[in-house]
C-alpha positions as CSV (number, residue, x, y, z in Angstrom):
1,X,-11.6,-25.6,49.8
2,X,-10.0,-29.0,49.2
3,X,-9.4,-29.9,45.6
4,X,-7.3,-32.2,43.5
5,X,-5.2,-30.8,40.6
6,X,-4.0,-33.2,37.9
7,X,-1.7,-31.9,35.1
8,X,-1.3,-34.1,32.0
9,X,2.1,-33.3,30.6
10,X,5.0,-34.6,28.4
11,X,8.7,-33.9,28.9
12,X,9.2,-32.0,25.6
13,X,6.3,-29.6,26.3
14,X,7.6,-26.1,27.2
15,X,4.2,-24.8,28.4
16,X,3.9,-27.9,30.6
17,X,7.1,-27.1,32.4
18,X,6.0,-23.4,32.7
19,X,2.7,-24.4,34.2
20,X,4.2,-26.8,36.7
21,X,6.7,-24.1,37.8
22,X,3.8,-21.6,38.1
23,X,1.6,-24.0,40.2
24,X,4.6,-24.6,42.5
25,X,5.1,-20.8,42.9
26,X,1.4,-20.5,43.8
27,X,1.8,-23.2,46.4
28,X,-0.8,-25.3,44.6
29,X,-0.1,-29.1,45.1
30,X,-0.7,-31.1,41.9
31,X,-0.2,-34.5,40.4
32,X,2.0,-34.6,37.3
33,X,0.8,-37.3,34.8
34,X,3.3,-37.9,32.0
35,X,1.2,-39.1,29.0
36,X,4.4,-40.4,27.3
37,X,5.2,-42.8,30.2
38,X,1.7,-44.1,30.9
39,X,-0.8,-44.9,28.1
40,X,-3.7,-44.8,30.7
41,X,-2.8,-41.1,31.4
42,X,-2.7,-40.5,27.6
43,X,-6.2,-42.0,27.3
44,X,-7.5,-39.9,30.2
45,X,-6.2,-36.7,28.6
46,X,-7.9,-37.7,25.3
47,X,-11.2,-38.2,27.2
48,X,-10.9,-34.7,28.6
49,X,-10.8,-33.4,25.1
50,X,-7.0,-32.8,24.9
51,X,-5.4,-32.1,21.5
52,X,-2.3,-30.7,23.2
53,X,-0.6,-30.6,26.6
54,X,-0.8,-29.4,29.2
55,X,-4.3,-30.3,30.2
56,X,-5.3,-29.5,33.7
57,X,-8.1,-31.3,35.6
58,X,-9.3,-29.6,38.8
59,X,-11.7,-31.5,40.9
60,X,-13.3,-29.5,43.7
61,X,-14.5,-31.1,46.9
62,X,-18.1,-30.8,45.8
63,X,-17.2,-33.0,42.8
64,X,-17.2,-30.1,40.3
65,X,-14.7,-30.8,37.5
66,X,-12.9,-28.0,35.6
67,X,-10.7,-28.7,32.6
68,X,-8.2,-26.1,31.4
69,X,-6.5,-26.8,28.0
70,X,-3.0,-25.3,27.5
71,X,-1.2,-23.1,30.0
72,X,-3.9,-20.5,30.4
73,X,-3.0,-18.5,33.5
74,X,-6.2,-16.5,33.6
75,X,-8.4,-19.6,33.4
76,X,-6.3,-21.4,36.0
77,X,-6.5,-18.4,38.4
78,X,-10.2,-18.4,38.0
79,X,-10.6,-22.1,38.5
80,X,-8.3,-22.1,41.5
81,X,-9.8,-19.0,43.1
82,X,-6.6,-17.0,42.9
83,X,-6.6,-13.3,42.7
């Protein structure tokens, strides 16, 4: 299934770095949006209900959107259909 994965991060966030490494190890392509460098990304993360980073937005090809707050491996596995 085609999907888009966007991770809202900031450079000083340890869990952000861990999640990006984990996604890379799972061969999941993703877009890294640094909320410190781009205010529009910051506003998008706020609209997704973010109170911390990382915030991960997964958009499936059917348009379904899944938002995962924090680096929650179990939620990410479920959202990405990983076993």
